[in-house]
VMD Tcl script that builds the backbone (N, CA, C; Angstrom):
set m [mol new atoms 282]
animate dup $m
set s [atomselect $m all]
$s set {name element resname resid chain x y z} {
  {N N UNK 1 A -50.011 116.389 -52.367}
  {CA C UNK 1 A -49.327 117.130 -53.311}
  {C C UNK 1 A -48.758 118.425 -52.505}
  {N N UNK 2 A -47.746 118.936 -52.909}
  {CA C UNK 2 A -47.183 120.047 -52.386}
  {C C UNK 2 A -47.936 121.486 -52.578}
  {N N UNK 3 A -49.044 121.472 -53.229}
  {CA C UNK 3 A -49.705 122.744 -53.447}
  {C C UNK 3 A -50.542 123.028 -52.420}
  {N N UNK 4 A -50.243 124.468 -51.939}
  {CA C UNK 4 A -50.906 125.111 -50.982}
  {C C UNK 4 A -52.374 125.531 -51.326}
  {N N UNK 5 A -53.244 125.368 -50.523}
  {CA C UNK 5 A -54.691 125.615 -50.914}
  {C C UNK 5 A -54.804 127.028 -51.282}
  {N N UNK 6 A -54.022 127.970 -50.827}
  {CA C UNK 6 A -54.084 129.334 -50.944}
  {C C UNK 6 A -53.937 129.702 -52.503}
  {N N UNK 7 A -53.227 128.648 -53.166}
  {CA C UNK 7 A -52.949 129.112 -54.537}
  {C C UNK 7 A -54.296 129.216 -55.391}
  {N N UNK 8 A -55.588 128.508 -54.763}
  {CA C UNK 8 A -56.766 128.430 -55.523}
  {C C UNK 8 A -57.893 129.255 -54.834}
  {N N UNK 9 A -57.519 130.281 -53.968}
  {CA C UNK 9 A -58.376 131.201 -53.173}
  {C C UNK 9 A -58.242 132.591 -54.046}
  {N N UNK 10 A -59.270 133.297 -54.316}
  {CA C UNK 10 A -59.173 134.500 -55.108}
  {C C UNK 10 A -60.388 135.298 -54.485}
  {N N UNK 11 A -60.092 136.561 -54.273}
  {CA C UNK 11 A -61.060 137.510 -53.795}
  {C C UNK 11 A -62.372 137.601 -54.387}
  {N N UNK 12 A -63.436 137.541 -53.764}
  {CA C UNK 12 A -64.774 137.532 -54.516}
  {C C UNK 12 A -65.360 139.133 -54.471}
  {N N UNK 13 A -66.439 139.303 -54.808}
  {CA C UNK 13 A -66.998 140.571 -54.902}
  {C C UNK 13 A -66.960 141.351 -53.469}
  {N N UNK 14 A -67.517 140.555 -52.427}
  {CA C UNK 14 A -67.447 141.451 -51.283}
  {C C UNK 14 A -66.003 141.783 -50.782}
  {N N UNK 15 A -65.164 140.839 -50.819}
  {CA C UNK 15 A -63.704 141.368 -50.293}
  {C C UNK 15 A -63.195 142.304 -51.233}
  {N N UNK 16 A -63.440 142.335 -52.645}
  {CA C UNK 16 A -62.886 143.236 -53.311}
  {C C UNK 16 A -63.403 144.595 -53.415}
  {N N UNK 17 A -64.883 144.714 -53.060}
  {CA C UNK 17 A -65.423 145.886 -52.741}
  {C C UNK 17 A -64.834 146.520 -51.385}
  {N N UNK 18 A -64.741 145.723 -50.312}
  {CA C UNK 18 A -64.016 146.274 -49.093}
  {C C UNK 18 A -62.578 146.578 -49.355}
  {N N UNK 19 A -61.972 145.985 -50.164}
  {CA C UNK 19 A -60.494 146.546 -50.369}
  {C C UNK 19 A -60.364 147.675 -51.190}
  {N N UNK 20 A -61.208 147.906 -52.232}
  {CA C UNK 20 A -61.482 149.098 -52.882}
  {C C UNK 20 A -61.642 150.270 -52.114}
  {N N UNK 21 A -62.768 150.076 -51.218}
  {CA C UNK 21 A -63.113 151.182 -50.328}
  {C C UNK 21 A -61.942 151.567 -49.363}
  {N N UNK 22 A -61.221 150.550 -48.820}
  {CA C UNK 22 A -60.220 150.817 -47.929}
  {C C UNK 22 A -59.056 151.520 -48.635}
  {N N UNK 23 A -58.864 151.339 -50.036}
  {CA C UNK 23 A -57.890 152.036 -50.494}
  {C C UNK 23 A -58.268 153.337 -51.088}
  {N N UNK 24 A -59.433 153.739 -50.737}
  {CA C UNK 24 A -59.928 155.289 -51.024}
  {C C UNK 24 A -60.841 155.404 -52.312}
  {N N UNK 25 A -61.372 154.254 -52.650}
  {CA C UNK 25 A -62.140 154.286 -53.927}
  {C C UNK 25 A -63.662 154.363 -53.463}
  {N N UNK 26 A -64.448 155.102 -54.152}
  {CA C UNK 26 A -65.900 155.256 -54.066}
  {C C UNK 26 A -66.668 154.780 -55.360}
  {N N UNK 27 A -68.091 154.726 -55.247}
  {CA C UNK 27 A -68.899 154.358 -56.164}
  {C C UNK 27 A -68.397 152.924 -56.623}
  {N N UNK 28 A -68.111 152.131 -55.792}
  {CA C UNK 28 A -67.654 150.856 -56.119}
  {C C UNK 28 A -68.733 149.897 -56.473}
  {N N UNK 29 A -68.531 149.182 -57.710}
  {CA C UNK 29 A -69.483 148.051 -58.154}
  {C C UNK 29 A -68.665 146.956 -58.664}
  {N N UNK 30 A -68.796 146.014 -57.884}
  {CA C UNK 30 A -68.133 144.609 -58.074}
  {C C UNK 30 A -68.964 143.758 -58.451}
  {N N UNK 31 A -69.006 142.994 -59.667}
  {CA C UNK 31 A -69.930 141.980 -59.848}
  {C C UNK 31 A -69.152 140.636 -60.404}
  {N N UNK 32 A -69.642 139.706 -60.100}
  {CA C UNK 32 A -69.053 138.204 -60.471}
  {C C UNK 32 A -69.800 137.829 -61.799}
  {N N UNK 33 A -69.055 137.728 -62.874}
  {CA C UNK 33 A -69.634 137.189 -64.111}
  {C C UNK 33 A -69.251 136.026 -64.656}
  {N N UNK 34 A -70.133 135.268 -64.873}
  {CA C UNK 34 A -69.813 133.959 -65.560}
  {C C UNK 34 A -69.098 134.025 -66.923}
  {N N UNK 35 A -68.024 133.254 -67.045}
  {CA C UNK 35 A -67.271 133.368 -68.321}
  {C C UNK 35 A -66.857 132.059 -68.575}
  {N N UNK 36 A -67.586 131.115 -68.867}
  {CA C UNK 36 A -67.204 129.736 -69.228}
  {C C UNK 36 A -66.443 129.714 -70.473}
  {N N UNK 37 A -65.402 128.741 -70.579}
  {CA C UNK 37 A -64.556 128.603 -71.678}
  {C C UNK 37 A -65.036 127.098 -72.213}
  {N N UNK 38 A -65.481 127.364 -73.441}
  {CA C UNK 38 A -66.030 126.129 -74.203}
  {C C UNK 38 A -65.044 125.616 -75.189}
  {N N UNK 39 A -64.569 124.322 -75.248}
  {CA C UNK 39 A -63.575 123.847 -75.977}
  {C C UNK 39 A -64.143 122.545 -76.802}
  {N N UNK 40 A -63.677 122.109 -77.692}
  {CA C UNK 40 A -63.760 120.978 -78.394}
  {C C UNK 40 A -63.152 119.695 -77.801}
  {N N UNK 41 A -63.556 118.760 -77.408}
  {CA C UNK 41 A -62.990 117.665 -76.716}
  {C C UNK 41 A -61.599 117.213 -77.713}
  {N N UNK 42 A -60.686 116.964 -77.061}
  {CA C UNK 42 A -59.473 116.539 -77.819}
  {C C UNK 42 A -58.161 117.299 -77.454}
  {N N UNK 43 A -57.377 117.597 -78.103}
  {CA C UNK 43 A -56.069 118.068 -78.106}
  {C C UNK 43 A -56.087 119.449 -77.366}
  {N N UNK 44 A -56.994 120.365 -78.025}
  {CA C UNK 44 A -57.114 121.782 -77.518}
  {C C UNK 44 A -57.437 121.716 -76.023}
  {N N UNK 45 A -58.629 121.005 -75.733}
  {CA C UNK 45 A -59.026 120.943 -74.298}
  {C C UNK 45 A -57.869 120.443 -73.372}
  {N N UNK 46 A -57.247 119.367 -73.835}
  {CA C UNK 46 A -56.153 118.753 -72.818}
  {C C UNK 46 A -55.082 119.850 -72.841}
  {N N UNK 47 A -54.849 120.637 -73.907}
  {CA C UNK 47 A -53.691 121.785 -73.685}
  {C C UNK 47 A -54.024 122.923 -72.825}
  {N N UNK 48 A -55.441 123.164 -72.877}
  {CA C UNK 48 A -55.748 124.179 -72.109}
  {C C UNK 48 A -55.874 123.678 -70.589}
  {N N UNK 49 A -56.509 122.664 -70.233}
  {CA C UNK 49 A -56.423 121.980 -68.928}
  {C C UNK 49 A -54.960 122.182 -68.511}
  {N N UNK 50 A -54.089 121.388 -69.181}
  {CA C UNK 50 A -52.632 121.363 -68.823}
  {C C UNK 50 A -52.004 122.585 -68.447}
  {N N UNK 51 A -52.231 123.587 -69.347}
  {CA C UNK 51 A -51.502 125.042 -69.191}
  {C C UNK 51 A -52.169 125.970 -68.136}
  {N N UNK 52 A -53.605 126.164 -68.367}
  {CA C UNK 52 A -54.384 126.935 -67.541}
  {C C UNK 52 A -54.643 126.594 -66.338}
  {N N UNK 53 A -55.375 125.433 -66.145}
  {CA C UNK 53 A -56.130 124.784 -65.114}
  {C C UNK 53 A -55.141 123.900 -64.123}
  {N N UNK 54 A -54.442 123.081 -64.708}
  {CA C UNK 54 A -53.695 122.070 -64.022}
  {C C UNK 54 A -52.316 122.280 -63.892}
  {N N UNK 55 A -51.759 123.494 -64.377}
  {CA C UNK 55 A -50.258 123.658 -64.340}
  {C C UNK 55 A -49.828 123.453 -62.921}
  {N N UNK 56 A -50.385 123.854 -62.074}
  {CA C UNK 56 A -49.636 123.833 -60.558}
  {C C UNK 56 A -49.726 122.222 -60.140}
  {N N UNK 57 A -50.518 121.602 -60.342}
  {CA C UNK 57 A -50.916 120.159 -59.985}
  {C C UNK 57 A -49.842 119.286 -60.879}
  {N N UNK 58 A -49.828 119.579 -62.144}
  {CA C UNK 58 A -48.799 119.074 -62.927}
  {C C UNK 58 A -47.424 119.081 -62.569}
  {N N UNK 59 A -47.027 120.060 -62.082}
  {CA C UNK 59 A -45.706 120.454 -61.726}
  {C C UNK 59 A -45.096 119.473 -60.614}
  {N N UNK 60 A -46.009 118.901 -59.764}
  {CA C UNK 60 A -45.598 117.965 -58.705}
  {C C UNK 60 A -45.710 116.515 -59.390}
  {N N UNK 61 A -46.149 116.259 -60.344}
  {CA C UNK 61 A -46.293 114.818 -61.089}
  {C C UNK 61 A -45.110 114.468 -61.697}
  {N N UNK 62 A -44.542 113.357 -61.790}
  {CA C UNK 62 A -43.470 112.879 -62.659}
  {C C UNK 62 A -43.954 113.165 -63.987}
  {N N UNK 63 A -42.940 113.452 -65.065}
  {CA C UNK 63 A -43.343 113.759 -66.399}
  {C C UNK 63 A -44.144 112.769 -67.186}
  {N N UNK 64 A -43.932 111.574 -66.740}
  {CA C UNK 64 A -44.741 110.377 -67.485}
  {C C UNK 64 A -46.062 110.176 -67.147}
  {N N UNK 65 A -46.437 111.058 -65.884}
  {CA C UNK 65 A -47.736 110.728 -65.385}
  {C C UNK 65 A -48.608 112.070 -65.800}
  {N N UNK 66 A -47.941 113.129 -66.305}
  {CA C UNK 66 A -48.780 114.134 -66.647}
  {C C UNK 66 A -49.846 114.174 -67.734}
  {N N UNK 67 A -49.387 113.728 -68.926}
  {CA C UNK 67 A -50.570 113.530 -69.939}
  {C C UNK 67 A -51.591 112.530 -69.684}
  {N N UNK 68 A -51.271 111.479 -69.122}
  {CA C UNK 68 A -52.408 110.405 -68.728}
  {C C UNK 68 A -53.356 111.249 -67.610}
  {N N UNK 69 A -52.689 111.936 -66.749}
  {CA C UNK 69 A -53.517 112.647 -65.566}
  {C C UNK 69 A -54.695 113.755 -66.313}
  {N N UNK 70 A -53.994 114.372 -67.248}
  {CA C UNK 70 A -54.837 115.424 -68.064}
  {C C UNK 70 A -55.850 114.893 -69.028}
  {N N UNK 71 A -55.621 113.682 -69.450}
  {CA C UNK 71 A -56.673 112.910 -70.234}
  {C C UNK 71 A -57.563 112.422 -69.371}
  {N N UNK 72 A -57.194 111.872 -68.041}
  {CA C UNK 72 A -58.381 111.501 -67.300}
  {C C UNK 72 A -59.260 112.693 -66.862}
  {N N UNK 73 A -58.622 113.867 -66.419}
  {CA C UNK 73 A -59.576 114.853 -66.067}
  {C C UNK 73 A -60.417 115.276 -67.224}
  {N N UNK 74 A -59.833 115.305 -68.381}
  {CA C UNK 74 A -60.632 115.841 -69.648}
  {C C UNK 74 A -61.635 114.684 -69.927}
  {N N UNK 75 A -61.563 113.500 -69.635}
  {CA C UNK 75 A -62.484 112.412 -69.888}
  {C C UNK 75 A -63.692 112.374 -68.717}
  {N N UNK 76 A -63.367 112.926 -67.679}
  {CA C UNK 76 A -64.451 113.129 -66.500}
  {C C UNK 76 A -65.318 114.393 -66.437}
  {N N UNK 77 A -64.916 115.282 -67.621}
  {CA C UNK 77 A -65.807 116.478 -67.633}
  {C C UNK 77 A -67.152 116.056 -68.289}
  {N N UNK 78 A -68.219 116.417 -67.734}
  {CA C UNK 78 A -69.566 116.177 -68.384}
  {C C UNK 78 A -69.525 116.602 -69.875}
  {N N UNK 79 A -69.006 117.870 -69.917}
  {CA C UNK 79 A -68.816 118.407 -71.309}
  {C C UNK 79 A -67.543 119.407 -71.103}
  {N N UNK 80 A -67.222 119.672 -72.570}
  {CA C UNK 80 A -65.815 120.349 -72.406}
  {C C UNK 80 A -65.780 121.841 -72.220}
  {N N UNK 81 A -66.289 122.124 -70.844}
  {CA C UNK 81 A -66.716 123.391 -70.466}
  {C C UNK 81 A -65.841 123.723 -69.336}
  {N N UNK 82 A -64.891 124.675 -69.121}
  {CA C UNK 82 A -64.316 125.001 -68.043}
  {C C UNK 82 A -65.211 126.461 -67.467}
  {N N UNK 83 A -65.679 126.102 -66.156}
  {CA C UNK 83 A -66.406 127.127 -65.518}
  {C C UNK 83 A -65.630 128.093 -64.857}
  {N N UNK 84 A -65.409 129.187 -65.729}
  {CA C UNK 84 A -64.598 130.427 -65.000}
  {C C UNK 84 A -65.840 131.401 -64.544}
  {N N UNK 85 A -65.196 132.081 -63.775}
  {CA C UNK 85 A -65.966 133.573 -63.355}
  {C C UNK 85 A -65.010 134.538 -63.451}
  {N N UNK 86 A -65.358 135.861 -63.710}
  {CA C UNK 86 A -64.544 137.040 -63.629}
  {C C UNK 86 A -65.068 138.018 -62.715}
  {N N UNK 87 A -64.371 138.884 -62.103}
  {CA C UNK 87 A -64.970 140.134 -61.431}
  {C C UNK 87 A -64.830 141.150 -62.505}
  {N N UNK 88 A -66.150 141.653 -62.492}
  {CA C UNK 88 A -66.049 143.140 -63.414}
  {C C UNK 88 A -66.403 144.190 -62.216}
  {N N UNK 89 A -65.430 145.217 -62.295}
  {CA C UNK 89 A -65.416 146.250 -61.449}
  {C C UNK 89 A -65.407 147.508 -62.100}
  {N N UNK 90 A -65.878 148.434 -61.200}
  {CA C UNK 90 A -65.839 149.990 -61.660}
  {C C UNK 90 A -65.716 150.674 -60.200}
  {N N UNK 91 A -64.892 151.644 -60.100}
  {CA C UNK 91 A -64.717 152.319 -58.989}
  {C C UNK 91 A -63.988 153.643 -59.295}
  {N N UNK 92 A -64.234 154.657 -58.638}
  {CA C UNK 92 A -63.775 156.100 -58.615}
  {C C UNK 92 A -62.850 156.465 -57.539}
  {N N UNK 93 A -61.643 156.850 -57.901}
  {CA C UNK 93 A -60.649 157.310 -56.885}
  {C C UNK 93 A -61.189 158.457 -56.031}
  {N N UNK 94 A -61.296 158.696 -54.899}
  {CA C UNK 94 A -62.042 159.670 -54.228}
  {C C UNK 94 A -60.893 160.487 -53.413}
}
mol reanalyze $m
mol bondsrecalc $m
mol representation Tube
mol addrep $m
């Protein structure tokens, strides 16, 4: 597939802390917070996967293969939960 691995790399707490400090912020507190998305199996889960999670992958697939691919991914989940994490941060401009 044509997707670049960098599409899926996000700054973590350590990198974000360093970047904020370099930008002149002090009292920096950055935390990684679990924020799972729980959905019912079926159309809503598949729609969420297609638009939020798999959008970049689906763009590279022929139209006829997209929905079957999404259904396959949804069917392989142990439960209808998307494991997201969020960065919670606080900083003061110094």
